[in-house]
N, C-alpha and C positions, 0 to 999 in steps of 0.2 A: 631503522624505522620502528616506531611502536605506536600503540593506541594511546590517545590522550582524551581526557574528558574536559570539555569546554562548556561555557555558559553563553548562549546566544541571547542578546537583548531582545525582549519581547514585551514592549510596553512597560508596565510596572513590575514585570517579573522576568524570568529567564527560561529558555529552553535548554534542557540537558542534551548534549550531543557527544556521541562517541565517535571520534574522528581519527583517521589515519592519513597523514599528509606526506606526500612524496615530494612535492615542490610547487611553487607558485604557478608554473606554466602547465602543470599536469591536468589531465581531464578530471572534472569533478563529478562524482556520483553521489546523489542523495538516495538513501535507503529508507523506505517506510516499512512497517512491519506490524505484527499483532500488538494489541494494546497492553503490552506488558513492558517491563524494562528492556530497553534495547540490548542491555548487557546479557539478558537471558537468552537471546537468540543470536548472539554475535557469531557463533559458528556457521550460521546460515549465509552470512555475507562476507566472512573473513577470507574466503578464497579470492576475492577481488584484489587483495593485497599483492597478488602475483603479477599484476598487470601495470604497475607503475602509475597508479591513479590516486587521487584524493577521495577519501570516502567519508561521508557525513551521515551517520545513522543516529536519529534523534527520537526522543519521546515527545508525543503531542502534549500540548499544554493541558494541565490537569490530570495527566497520567504519568506512570513511571516515576522518574526522578525530576521531571520538569515542574516548574512552578505553575501557578494559575489555578483557577477554580474549576473543578470537574463539573459543577453545576452549569457552567457556561459552554460546555463542550457541544459543538454543532458543526455542520458543514462549513459555516462561516469561519469558525475558529480553526478548522483544518486548513482552509485556504490561507488564512492569515498567518498561521504558524509557518507554512512552507514559504510564503512570501518573505517572512523575516529571515529565514534560513538562506534563501536565495540572495537577499540583500547582503548578508554577511559574506557569502562566498564571492559575490561580485566585487565587494569592497576589498577583500583580502587576497583573492586569488584571480579568478577570471569569470567570464560569462559562458565559458564552455561547460555547461551544466546539463547533466542527464539524470533522469529519475527512474529508479528501480523500485517498483511497487512489489515488494517481497511479501510472502505469506498471504493469507486470505484477505483479511481486512486491510492490510497494508496496500495491496493492489487496488482495492476498491476506493480507498480514500485518496490514493495517489491519482487515480483517474479523475476524481473530482477536481483536483488541482490542474491537471492537464487540460481539462475542459474550461478552465477559468483564466488561463494565462497564455502568453506567447514567449515566456522567459526560459523555456526548457528546449534543448536541442533535439532530444529523442527520448523515447519512453519504452520501458519493458515492464510487463505486468504479469504477476501470478495472481489469478482470480480477477474478476471483472464485474462491472455492473451493466447488465443489459436492461435499459430503462423499462420499468413496469413488467418485466418478465420475471415475476416472482415464482412462477411455477417451476422454472428451471432450477430454482434453489430449494424446491420442496415445500413451498408455502403458497396457498391460494392468495390471490390478490386481495380479496376482501379481508382476509385475516391480517395481512400486513398493514392494510389501511386502518383497520380497527386498532391494532397494537400501536401504530404510530400516533393515532389520535389519543389513545390512553396514555402512552408514555410522555407525550408532550405536555400533558396536564398533571402528571405526577410530580411530586418533589423529587429530589435526587435519591431515588430508591435503588437499592441494590438487589439483584437477582442472580442466583447461580444457574447458569445455562450451560449444561455439559454438551460436548459434541455428540451428534447423532451416532448411534451404534453402527458399527461396521464390521462385517465378518467376511468380506470378499478378498480379492487378490492382495497378497502381502499385508494382511490385516495385523499380523504379529508386530511388524515394524511400525505400522501406522499407529496402532494403539499404544505400543511401547513408547513412542515419542510423547504422547500426552501424559503417560505415567511419569516420564522423566520431568516434564514441566511441572506437574503437580508436586513432585518431591521438592523441586526448587522453590515453588511458590504455591502453597496449598489453596490460595484464594484466586488463582489465575482465571478461573471461569466465573468469578463473581463480578458482574458488570453493572455499571450504572445505567439506569433507564435513559439518561441523557446520551450516553455513548451508544447504546443500542438504537435509540431513535435517530441518531445521525446516520446509521446504516439505512434505516427505513427512509429517511429523507433523500438519500442518494437514489434509492430505488424508485420512489413513487411521488415525491413532492413536485408540485407544479413549478416550484422555484429551483429544482435541482439543476446544478450546472452540468450534470451528465447529459442533459438534452442537447448541449452545444456540441458541435462536431469537433472531433480531434483532427488537428491539421498537421501534426508532426509525425515522423516515422515511429510506428508502434509495433512492438514485438509482443505477441500473446502466447503464453504457455498454456497448453491444453492437457490436463491430466486425465487419462482415460479411465481411472478407477478412483474417482473423487467422491468422498462421502457427502460433500456439500453441493456440488455442481454436476448436472447431467452433461453428457457430451454434446447434446443438442443445444444446451445453453451457451456453451463456448462457441459453437458454430454460428448461432444466431447473432451473438455479439460481433464476432469477427466479420461476418458478412455485412454488418451495418457500417463498418469502418470504410471511409472513402479516402483515407490518407495512404501514404506508402506503408505497407504492412507485411508482417510475416507471422505465420503460425507454426509453432513447434509442438508436436505431440509427444507427450511423455507417457510411456506405457507403465504407469505406476500410480501411487496413491496421492492423496491430498498433501501429505507432509513430505513428499519427495523433495520439495524446495529445501528441506533441511537434510533429509537422508541422502540426497544426491546433489548437495549444494555446489560441488565443483562444476557439474555440468550446467547448472542454471547460471552460475556466475560467469562461466566461460562464454555461454551463449549471449548473455546480457552485455558483457564487455565487447564482444565482437560486433554486436548490433550498434552499440554506442560509438565504437571506433569507426564503423562504416558511415555513420550519419553525423559526424561532428560538424561538417560544413553545411548541412542542409538546414535552412531556416525558412519557415513559412509564417507570415504575419496574419493573424486573424483579421486584422483591419483591412489588409490588402485584398482578402477574399471577398469582402463585402463592398469594396469600392466599385 
C-alpha cells in the first residue's frame, strides 16, 4: 500500500486529496487539518495506516493544492467541499465514513460539517467550537464580533497571525513544532481574512451550523496544556453534547496531535470501529 494523490471533482475545479486505500470494503476515514497543505502534516495522520482503513486527507478549496478561489472561502464552502468528498467515497467505496477533525482548525471546521449532515457514522475531534464562548479561546465576544464584521467587508487581505506565546509545560516541543512548520513553509501563518472570518462565523454567526445538535457518536480530545483553549472551554463544549460521547484527556500541549500522533490515531480508530453500525438521522429526531 502507498499514498496516492487524487483530484476530487468539485464543480468547475478539483479538491486535492492525499489518500491511502486498503480496499473497497474497508472503513473510510476523512481527515481535516490546519489550512496548510495536507502533505505538510501527513505524519499526524499516517499512523492510521496500521488499521486497514481507507484514509482521505484533503485541502479545502482555495487552500493548499486544491483548486478554487480563496476569496470564496466560507462555512458554506467548507460544508460543500466535504459533501463532494463524501460523494466520491460513497460512489467508489462505501458509506461507512467517519470524520477525524485533526489539528485545531481542522477539528472546528469538521464540526461545522457534522452539524450540517447525517452522512457520517462517527466523529473524533481535536479542538472544538463552543458556540459564542469566545472567552475560552482568549478573545472577548465583542472583539470577535468586531473582527468578523471587519473581515467580512475587507477584500481578500492577508495577515500574518502567529500562535500565542507559550512558556508552560513541554513548551520546547510545542514551540519546536511551529519552528519546523515555518521551515517547511515560511508563510504558513499568513492567512486570508476570508479564511479567518470563516472561523469567526463558526463561533458567533446567527447562521452558524454549530448551533445544530450533533447526533452521531463524538469523541473529544481535551489537551490540558493548550495555548489556545482553556480546560473549562473543552468541558463546556463536552457538557453541551447530547449524543453518545467520550472525552479523552491528554496531559500535554496543543500540538500533541502531532507529537503523540500514534495515541490520537489509535483512539480515533477505536472509536470509529466501535461506532460503525450506529446511525442517527437528524430528520428522525425532529419527527
